[in-house]
C-alpha positions as MATLAB code, in Angstrom:
seq = 'MNAEPITIVDCHLHFLDSEVHSYPIFRERSAAFEALVGDYSALPRRYLPKDYLAQTSRFKVVKTIWAEFMSDDPLREVRWAEALSNENSHPHGLIAQANFLSPEITGMIDSYGSLPRVRAVRQHLAFHPRIDLKVARPNTLADPVWRERLSLLSKYALRCEMEILAPDLPEFAAAAKLYPSMQFILPLMGWPIDLTDAGRRAWQRDMRALSRCKNVAVKVFGMECIFGLNWTVGQVRPWISDTIDFFGPERCMFASHMPIAGLARSFDELYAAYFDVVSHHSKSEKQKLFHDTATKIYGV';
ca = [
      35.975   61.229  -77.875;
      34.482   64.695  -79.728;
      32.046   62.537  -82.040;
      30.831   65.995  -83.584;
      33.465   68.210  -86.046;
      33.256   70.802  -83.897;
      36.993   72.844  -83.555;
      37.815   73.919  -79.683;
      39.250   77.394  -78.396;
      40.332   76.033  -74.427;
      39.748   79.793  -73.513;
      41.730   78.906  -69.565;
      44.303   76.594  -68.748;
      47.439   77.208  -66.986;
      50.164   75.717  -68.270;
      53.385   75.683  -65.788;
      57.149   75.060  -64.326;
      57.910   75.579  -60.972;
      61.827   74.593  -62.175;
      61.129   78.459  -63.503;
      58.759   80.220  -61.158;
      57.826   80.414  -57.445;
      54.260   79.297  -57.096;
      53.330   80.371  -53.383;
      50.200   77.336  -53.338;
      53.075   74.962  -53.847;
      55.599   76.114  -50.903;
      53.086   75.236  -48.571;
      49.605   73.988  -48.234;
      47.156   76.710  -48.505;
      43.662   75.511  -46.409;
      42.350   78.775  -48.396;
      42.760   77.316  -51.524;
      41.792   74.018  -50.969;
      38.418   75.323  -49.432;
      37.652   76.522  -53.225;
      39.363   74.016  -55.443;
      39.602   70.670  -53.437;
      43.087   69.119  -52.751;
      45.007   69.917  -55.024;
      48.414   68.078  -53.604;
      48.508   65.846  -56.920;
      48.879   68.672  -59.207;
      51.647   68.540  -61.195;
      54.292   71.241  -60.962;
      55.239   71.350  -64.590;
      52.393   71.226  -67.151;
      53.500   72.430  -70.459;
      51.856   72.452  -74.129;
      52.855   69.000  -74.698;
      51.650   67.400  -71.703;
      48.243   69.127  -72.984;
      47.889   67.955  -76.155;
      48.886   64.691  -75.715;
      45.635   64.542  -73.157;
      43.240   66.163  -75.715;
      44.222   64.227  -78.978;
      41.237   62.764  -79.310;
      39.356   66.749  -79.523;
      40.307   69.392  -82.203;
      41.641   72.025  -79.959;
      42.891   74.498  -82.223;
      43.681   77.614  -79.826;
      44.208   78.127  -76.216;
      44.208   80.720  -73.792;
      47.118   80.646  -71.171;
      46.056   81.767  -67.691;
      48.362   83.244  -65.176;
      49.261   80.545  -62.159;
      49.669   83.038  -59.421;
      53.135   83.046  -59.128;
      55.188   85.288  -57.064;
      56.625   87.549  -60.167;
      53.174   88.035  -62.229;
      55.098   90.086  -65.342;
      57.616   87.600  -65.637;
      55.409   84.593  -65.806;
      53.418   86.329  -68.649;
      56.494   87.213  -70.673;
      57.617   83.007  -70.036;
      54.070   82.098  -71.487;
      55.026   84.694  -74.325;
      58.364   82.767  -75.115;
      56.009   79.257  -74.414;
      54.199   80.542  -77.367;
      56.554   81.338  -79.461;
      58.165   78.241  -79.110;
      54.872   75.769  -79.124;
      52.680   77.751  -80.846;
      50.410   77.264  -77.869;
      48.914   79.313  -76.017;
      47.446   82.034  -78.520;
      46.308   84.524  -75.787;
      47.203   85.444  -72.512;
      45.932   86.130  -69.365;
      47.553   88.623  -66.940;
      47.327   89.109  -63.231;
      47.533   92.781  -61.717;
      46.460   94.350  -58.765;
      44.620   97.630  -59.757;
      44.818   98.565  -56.372;
      49.153   98.819  -56.353;
      51.026  102.517  -57.116;
      52.502  100.004  -59.664;
      50.159   99.343  -61.800;
      50.549  101.809  -64.916;
      53.688  100.460  -65.365;
      52.112   97.049  -64.641;
      50.023   98.283  -67.761;
      52.123   99.354  -69.773;
      54.277   95.966  -69.877;
      51.795   93.716  -70.514;
      50.671   96.146  -73.479;
      53.707   95.533  -74.876;
      53.124   91.991  -75.249;
      51.548   91.039  -78.180;
      49.609   87.978  -77.046;
      48.412   89.208  -73.786;
      44.625   89.684  -74.460;
      43.143   90.136  -70.895;
      44.321   91.036  -67.311;
      42.462   89.694  -64.042;
      42.917   90.334  -60.238;
      42.090   87.581  -57.859;
      39.436   88.943  -56.013;
      36.994   85.813  -54.499;
      36.784   87.731  -51.148;
      34.355   84.366  -48.658;
      34.520   86.461  -45.408;
      34.868   82.923  -43.252;
      37.810   81.617  -45.526;
      41.456   83.464  -45.501;
      42.133   84.113  -49.185;
      44.911   86.195  -48.146;
      44.605   87.333  -52.202;
      41.424   89.890  -51.689;
      40.200   91.760  -49.297;
      36.069   92.566  -48.874;
      34.250   95.446  -51.388;
      37.513   95.962  -53.742;
      34.888   96.498  -56.605;
      33.681   99.242  -55.188;
      36.289  100.910  -54.703;
      36.809  104.298  -56.635;
      40.318  103.732  -57.015;
      40.202  100.310  -58.323;
      37.516  101.230  -60.628;
      39.073  104.250  -62.205;
      42.297  102.399  -62.213;
      40.735   99.909  -64.920;
      40.410  102.874  -67.498;
      44.125  102.071  -67.900;
      42.883   98.950  -70.004;
      41.492  100.718  -72.363;
      45.275  102.268  -73.625;
      45.865   98.599  -75.114;
      41.951   97.728  -75.492;
      42.657   94.864  -73.137;
      39.750   92.558  -71.709;
      38.756   92.771  -68.111;
      38.365   89.903  -66.374;
      37.894   89.272  -62.804;
      37.736   86.378  -60.678;
      35.082   87.027  -58.277;
      32.512   84.901  -56.160;
      28.692   85.095  -56.383;
      28.155   87.569  -53.561;
      30.168   89.993  -55.612;
      28.418   90.180  -58.919;
      26.151   93.124  -58.252;
      29.495   94.688  -58.145;
      30.893   93.343  -61.199;
      28.064   94.642  -62.771;
      28.550   97.887  -61.846;
      31.903   98.174  -62.694;
      30.696   96.914  -66.307;
      28.538   99.886  -66.466;
      31.310  102.224  -66.091;
      32.920  101.217  -69.063;
      30.809  100.225  -71.552;
      33.447  100.226  -74.525;
      35.330   97.614  -72.502;
      34.805   93.718  -72.529;
      34.229   92.448  -69.597;
      34.951   88.600  -69.040;
      33.462   86.252  -66.046;
      35.136   83.169  -65.409;
      33.529   80.080  -63.108;
      29.953   81.247  -64.224;
      30.460   83.800  -61.603;
      31.566   80.831  -59.080;
      28.317   80.045  -57.071;
      29.164   79.136  -53.265;
      25.774   78.550  -52.333;
      24.393   75.847  -54.440;
      21.277   75.807  -52.141;
      17.776   76.434  -53.877;
      17.437   79.971  -52.472;
      21.582   80.598  -53.345;
      20.638   79.412  -56.606;
      17.541   81.890  -56.750;
      20.077   84.844  -55.619;
      22.410   83.438  -58.150;
      19.984   83.213  -61.128;
      19.355   86.490  -60.259;
      22.310   88.398  -60.399;
      23.556   86.768  -63.681;
      20.444   87.395  -65.205;
      20.859   91.677  -64.237;
      24.581   91.006  -65.343;
      23.940   89.504  -68.470;
      21.834   92.588  -69.661;
      25.628   94.123  -69.631;
      25.931   93.728  -73.206;
      30.160   93.946  -72.795;
      30.089   90.751  -70.562;
      30.936   87.578  -71.388;
      31.205   84.078  -69.330;
      33.492   81.177  -69.212;
      32.172   77.753  -68.338;
      34.663   76.103  -66.858;
      36.160   74.939  -62.840;
      32.825   72.675  -61.985;
      35.796   70.788  -59.813;
      35.825   74.371  -57.621;
      32.075   74.766  -57.859;
      31.165   71.741  -57.402;
      33.900   69.618  -55.652;
      35.923   66.958  -57.286;
      33.011   64.293  -57.684;
      30.874   66.534  -59.737;
      28.106   65.245  -61.507;
      26.893   66.242  -65.305;
      23.003   66.077  -63.433;
      24.737   68.734  -60.953;
      26.199   71.393  -63.446;
      23.873   70.885  -66.029;
      21.193   73.632  -65.014;
      23.996   75.844  -63.699;
      25.610   75.826  -66.935;
      22.114   75.604  -68.829;
      20.885   79.192  -67.012;
      24.326   80.614  -68.151;
      23.568   80.199  -71.705;
      20.149   80.942  -71.581;
      20.695   84.200  -69.508;
      23.831   85.601  -71.523;
      23.045   83.310  -75.035;
      26.152   80.888  -77.022;
      27.336   84.041  -78.116;
      28.731   85.575  -74.920;
      29.306   82.405  -73.748;
      32.758   80.106  -73.899;
      33.792   76.872  -72.633;
      37.431   76.127  -71.194;
      39.401   72.913  -70.085;
      40.537   74.419  -66.768;
      43.477   72.116  -66.833;
      45.697   70.584  -64.997;
      43.093   71.671  -62.171;
      40.491   69.965  -63.398;
      42.299   67.060  -64.114;
      41.935   66.285  -60.595;
      38.270   65.397  -61.602;
      37.784   63.977  -64.660;
      39.966   64.152  -67.726;
      40.122   66.408  -70.594;
      38.037   63.581  -72.514;
      35.457   62.957  -69.901;
      35.546   66.601  -69.025;
      34.180   67.959  -72.892;
      32.187   64.801  -73.148;
      30.304   66.227  -70.234;
      30.280   69.393  -71.804;
      28.824   68.046  -75.074;
      25.876   66.019  -72.833;
      24.759   68.920  -71.563;
      24.283   70.989  -74.338;
      23.205   68.294  -77.106;
      19.799   70.037  -77.435;
      21.714   73.522  -78.832;
      22.051   73.240  -82.777;
      25.162   72.739  -84.750;
      25.905   76.155  -84.941;
      25.216   77.537  -81.713;
      27.637   74.718  -80.103;
      30.213   75.693  -82.859;
      30.009   79.158  -80.765;
      30.104   78.232  -77.386;
      32.858   76.067  -78.073;
      34.795   78.146  -80.342;
      33.716   81.107  -82.402;
      32.562   83.260  -78.888;
      36.326   82.672  -77.360;
      37.508   83.443  -80.863;
      35.810   86.624  -80.971;
      36.275   87.815  -77.354;
      39.903   87.048  -77.327;
      40.800   88.715  -80.208;
      42.480   84.965  -81.235;
];
C-alpha cells in the first residue's frame, strides 16, 4: 500500500484485447520473446482500464500512458486506444509503433500526429545476436536513412522512444545528439542484458555518457524482463539507483509495465519495491520520480 500521499503517473502499461486485435505473440509461442520476458503464457488476452484500476486501487494513480502491444495493425491499435480513453478516461497518453525504415513512414507519422493523445512513437529495436527476435536487425540506429527519418516526429512535437538493449546505448546517444530539441525516452533503463560485474560497468559507462544528452529521459520498469520473474529488491536496487544518480529525478520516471509485470508481482508488491528502493530520497524527489517527470516529459 502507498503509505505516502504521492500521486502516480504510470507511464508504461498495455491495455489489450485479443477479441479486437491480432497479436503475433499470442498466435504461436515465441521462444525469442520468452528469452527476454520469461514465460508469458499466463498473460491475459484482454486487459482493459477496469482491470488495471481494480488492481491499483490502493495507490493514487492519476494518469496512465499506454504503449502499443505489437499488434498486426499498429494504426488500428492506437486508434482503439484513443477510443478507449474517450470511454474510460484512461489512458491519458499513447505510445504508438512505427518502423522508420518503412516506405510508408511519412503517412504513418501524419496519422499519429492527427490523434490528440499520441505522445510518443517507438520502434522495437531490441536486437540480440543470439536471439531471433524477428522485429529488429543489427545496426538500425546507425542507419543514415533511419536517423534522417526521425525528423518526421518534429512536425507534431512527438517524442522519440526506442526499445533497445544495452549494447546499443552508444548509438542511441548518437541519434539523440542529432536532434537536441527532440525529447528522447529510453525504456527499461537501457535494458541491460549482461548482469555480471563487467556488464554492469559497461552499462554504467554508456548510461553515464548518455546522461550528458539533456534531451534524454529514462523510464524505470520491466524488472521482470531484465532480472527474471523472481527478481528481488536487492538485485534491482543498485541498477535503479545508478540510473537515478546519472539522470536525476528530473529525467527519471517509474512505470508498472502491467500486465506483463504481473507475471512476477502484483501492482502493490511492485510499487512497494519501488518505494523501498527510493526510500532515501526526499518527498519532492519521489514526487518527480512517480509523477512530475512523466507529466512533463509526456505532456499529460
